[in-house]
C-alpha positions as CSV (number, residue, x, y, z in Angstrom):
1,X,14.3,86.7,-41.7
2,X,14.5,87.3,-45.3
3,X,13.5,84.9,-48.0
4,X,14.0,84.3,-52.0
5,X,11.5,83.0,-54.0
6,X,12.2,81.1,-57.4
7,X,9.3,81.3,-59.8
8,X,8.0,81.4,-63.2
9,X,4.9,82.7,-64.6
10,X,2.9,82.7,-67.8
11,X,2.3,86.7,-68.4
12,X,-0.8,86.6,-70.7
13,X,-3.5,87.5,-67.8
14,X,-1.1,90.0,-65.9
15,X,-0.5,93.5,-66.4
16,X,3.1,92.9,-65.9
17,X,4.8,92.0,-62.7
18,X,4.9,95.2,-60.7
19,X,1.8,96.3,-58.6
20,X,-0.7,98.5,-60.7
21,X,-3.5,100.3,-59.2
22,X,-6.2,99.3,-61.7
23,X,-4.8,96.0,-63.3
24,X,-3.8,92.8,-62.0
25,X,0.1,92.0,-61.2
26,X,2.1,89.0,-60.6
27,X,3.5,90.6,-57.6
28,X,-0.1,91.4,-56.2
29,X,-0.9,88.0,-56.4
30,X,1.8,86.7,-54.8
31,X,2.0,89.2,-52.0
32,X,-1.9,88.3,-51.1
33,X,-0.9,84.4,-51.3
34,X,2.1,84.8,-48.8
35,X,0.0,87.3,-46.6
36,X,-2.8,85.0,-46.3
37,X,-0.7,81.4,-46.2
38,X,1.4,83.4,-43.2
39,X,-1.0,85.3,-41.7
40,X,1.7,88.0,-42.2
41,X,1.6,91.7,-44.0
42,X,4.1,90.4,-47.3
43,X,5.7,92.6,-49.5
44,X,7.7,91.3,-52.3
45,X,10.7,93.0,-54.2
46,X,11.2,91.2,-57.7
47,X,14.5,90.8,-59.4
48,X,13.2,93.2,-62.3
49,X,10.0,94.5,-64.1
50,X,8.5,92.4,-66.8
51,X,5.9,94.4,-69.2
52,X,2.3,93.4,-69.6
53,X,1.9,89.9,-71.4
54,X,5.5,89.1,-70.8
55,X,6.8,85.6,-69.6
56,X,9.0,84.4,-67.1
57,X,10.8,81.2,-67.0
58,X,12.8,82.2,-64.2
59,X,12.1,85.2,-61.7
60,X,13.4,85.8,-58.2
61,X,12.0,87.7,-55.3
62,X,12.4,88.4,-51.7
63,X,10.1,88.9,-48.9
64,X,10.6,89.7,-45.2
65,X,8.8,88.0,-42.2
66,X,9.0,86.9,-38.7
67,X,6.9,83.6,-39.3
68,X,8.3,80.0,-38.8
69,X,7.3,77.5,-41.1
70,X,8.9,74.8,-43.5
71,X,10.5,75.9,-46.7
72,X,8.7,73.0,-48.3
73,X,5.4,73.0,-46.5
74,X,5.5,76.7,-47.9
75,X,6.2,75.5,-51.6
76,X,3.8,73.3,-51.7
77,X,1.2,75.5,-50.0
78,X,1.7,78.1,-52.3
79,X,1.7,75.8,-55.6
80,X,-1.9,74.7,-54.4
81,X,-3.1,78.4,-53.5
82,X,-1.3,80.3,-56.6
83,X,-3.7,80.3,-60.2
84,X,-1.9,77.6,-62.7
85,X,-0.4,80.3,-64.6
86,X,2.4,80.7,-61.5
87,X,4.8,78.2,-60.3
88,X,6.9,78.4,-57.5
89,X,10.0,76.3,-57.8
90,X,12.2,77.3,-54.8
91,X,12.4,78.9,-51.6
92,X,15.6,79.8,-49.2
93,X,16.9,82.0,-46.8
94,X,19.3,84.3,-47.4
95,X,21.2,87.2,-46.0
96,X,19.2,90.0,-44.2
97,X,21.0,92.4,-47.0
98,X,20.3,90.2,-50.1
99,X,18.4,92.2,-52.5
100,X,16.6,90.2,-55.4
101,X,17.0,93.2,-57.6
102,X,20.3,95.2,-57.1
103,X,22.4,91.8,-56.1
104,X,21.6,90.2,-59.4
105,X,24.7,90.2,-61.6
106,X,22.8,89.4,-64.8
107,X,19.9,88.5,-66.4
108,X,18.9,86.7,-69.9
109,X,15.8,86.7,-72.3
110,X,14.8,84.8,-75.1
111,X,12.5,86.3,-77.7
112,X,10.5,83.8,-79.9
113,X,9.2,84.2,-83.2
114,X,7.5,81.3,-84.8
115,X,8.5,81.0,-88.7
116,X,5.3,78.8,-89.5
117,X,2.0,79.3,-88.7
118,X,1.2,77.0,-85.6
119,X,-2.1,76.5,-84.0
120,X,-0.4,75.5,-80.6
121,X,1.8,78.7,-79.8
122,X,0.1,81.5,-81.3
123,X,-0.1,83.1,-77.5
124,X,3.6,82.1,-76.7
125,X,5.7,83.1,-80.1
126,X,5.2,86.1,-82.5
127,X,4.2,84.5,-86.0
128,X,6.1,86.4,-88.9
129,X,4.5,85.6,-92.7
130,X,7.1,87.3,-93.8
131,X,10.4,85.3,-94.5
132,X,13.6,86.3,-92.7
133,X,17.2,86.8,-93.8
134,X,18.4,85.0,-90.3
135,X,21.9,85.3,-91.4
136,X,21.6,89.0,-91.1
137,X,20.1,89.4,-88.4
138,X,22.9,87.4,-86.5
139,X,25.2,89.6,-88.3
140,X,23.4,92.9,-87.0
141,X,23.0,90.9,-83.3
142,X,27.1,91.0,-82.8
143,X,26.8,94.7,-83.3
144,X,25.1,95.0,-79.8
145,X,28.2,93.8,-78.3
146,X,30.3,96.7,-79.1
147,X,28.2,99.3,-77.5
148,X,27.2,100.2,-73.8
149,X,24.9,103.1,-74.4
150,X,21.3,101.6,-75.4
151,X,19.2,104.8,-75.3
152,X,17.4,104.4,-78.5
153,X,16.2,101.2,-77.3
154,X,14.9,102.7,-74.2
155,X,11.2,103.5,-73.5
156,X,10.8,107.1,-73.6
157,X,10.6,109.2,-70.4
158,X,12.0,106.1,-68.3
159,X,13.7,107.6,-65.2
160,X,17.2,106.1,-65.2
161,X,20.1,107.5,-64.6
162,X,22.2,105.9,-67.1
163,X,21.1,103.8,-70.4
164,X,24.7,101.9,-70.2
165,X,24.0,98.1,-70.3
166,X,26.8,95.7,-70.5
167,X,25.7,93.0,-73.0
168,X,27.3,89.5,-72.8
169,X,25.6,87.8,-75.3
170,X,23.3,88.3,-78.1
171,X,22.5,85.6,-80.8
172,X,20.0,83.3,-82.9
173,X,19.3,80.0,-83.1
174,X,16.6,77.7,-84.8
175,X,14.5,75.3,-83.0
176,X,12.3,73.5,-85.1
177,X,10.2,76.2,-86.6
178,X,10.9,79.0,-84.4
179,X,13.4,81.5,-84.4
180,X,15.1,82.3,-81.1
181,X,16.9,85.0,-80.2
182,X,18.9,85.2,-76.8
183,X,20.5,88.1,-75.1
184,X,22.1,88.6,-71.7
185,X,23.2,91.5,-69.8
186,X,24.0,93.1,-66.6
187,X,20.8,94.9,-66.8
188,X,18.1,96.2,-69.5
189,X,16.1,99.5,-70.2
190,X,12.6,99.5,-70.0
191,X,11.0,97.9,-73.3
192,X,14.8,97.5,-74.7
193,X,14.6,93.6,-75.7
194,X,11.6,94.1,-77.8
195,X,12.7,97.2,-79.2
196,X,16.1,95.7,-80.4
197,X,13.9,92.6,-81.8
198,X,12.2,95.0,-83.5
199,X,15.2,96.6,-85.1
200,X,16.8,93.1,-86.1
201,X,13.2,91.8,-87.8
202,X,13.7,95.5,-90.2
203,X,17.7,93.9,-90.8
204,X,15.9,90.2,-91.7
205,X,13.1,92.2,-93.7
206,X,15.6,93.9,-95.5
207,X,14.2,97.5,-94.7
208,X,17.6,98.6,-93.2
209,X,21.0,97.5,-93.9
210,X,23.4,95.8,-91.3
211,X,25.9,98.7,-90.8
212,X,22.6,100.9,-89.9
213,X,22.8,99.4,-86.8
214,X,25.3,101.5,-85.5
215,X,23.9,104.8,-86.8
216,X,20.7,103.7,-84.8
217,X,22.5,103.2,-81.4
218,X,25.1,106.0,-81.8
219,X,21.5,108.1,-82.5
220,X,20.3,107.7,-79.1
221,X,16.7,107.9,-80.4
222,X,14.1,105.8,-79.9
223,X,12.7,106.9,-83.2
224,X,15.8,105.6,-84.9
225,X,15.3,102.6,-83.8
226,X,12.6,99.3,-84.9
227,X,9.2,99.2,-83.6
228,X,8.3,97.4,-80.2
229,X,8.0,93.5,-81.1
230,X,4.4,92.0,-79.2
231,X,5.2,91.0,-75.7
232,X,3.7,87.5,-75.8
233,X,7.2,86.2,-77.6
234,X,9.2,87.4,-74.7
235,X,10.3,85.3,-71.9
236,X,12.9,86.4,-69.1
237,X,15.0,83.2,-69.1
238,X,17.6,83.7,-66.2
239,X,18.5,85.9,-63.1
240,X,22.0,84.9,-61.8
241,X,23.3,85.9,-58.2
242,X,26.6,85.7,-56.1
243,X,27.3,82.3,-54.7
244,X,27.1,83.6,-51.8
245,X,23.8,85.2,-51.4
246,X,22.1,82.2,-49.3
247,X,22.3,82.1,-45.8
248,X,24.3,79.6,-44.0
249,X,22.4,77.8,-41.1
């Protein structure tokens, strides 16, 4: 049987989602926990890859097993067994061909910028001492919706067939003393959100004009875009799937 796991994690201690030869990953911790609890060699496939230090409010992964178990019991056991920075929220059967990565129809991220120094969120939001022109950043964010090719925001030497992404939403909101950037698309390139955020911050700092974002995107050149903001402010917010992905008993 194939199962989907829904989980969240604080990425501070992990070298990203994907297994690494010489560093701890979320995937590795989950695979070890599942393999031990099910007495089976479990491999999992995630909905995507988050970089080192990036968090996930919602992540999905699938795995196959021939073992029988009660889903609620396994959720309880996993949460008891896993470290406190990884939480399992749901576990359910899916169709045998369902794929956590390839069947996802959209993904969304939030990037948190602390507008004031805060002793309690220094590891969860990016603090900028210099004031930002948020109105200009909002204008620049809408430009993203006019394009499909985002090679300029992609990490160099990335092995992808296309740099096209369909961005559905890109906007800013202020919540208390934080500025939140929300972006939703069918897919994202490696380092894409952090590069976009660095570019929009440069707009907010007055280093580049709003209309310069057009030229940056058209250049398809990573060196033309802004810096890659720190990972600790980035959260995978939501992953969506077709409604019929769950297996009907």
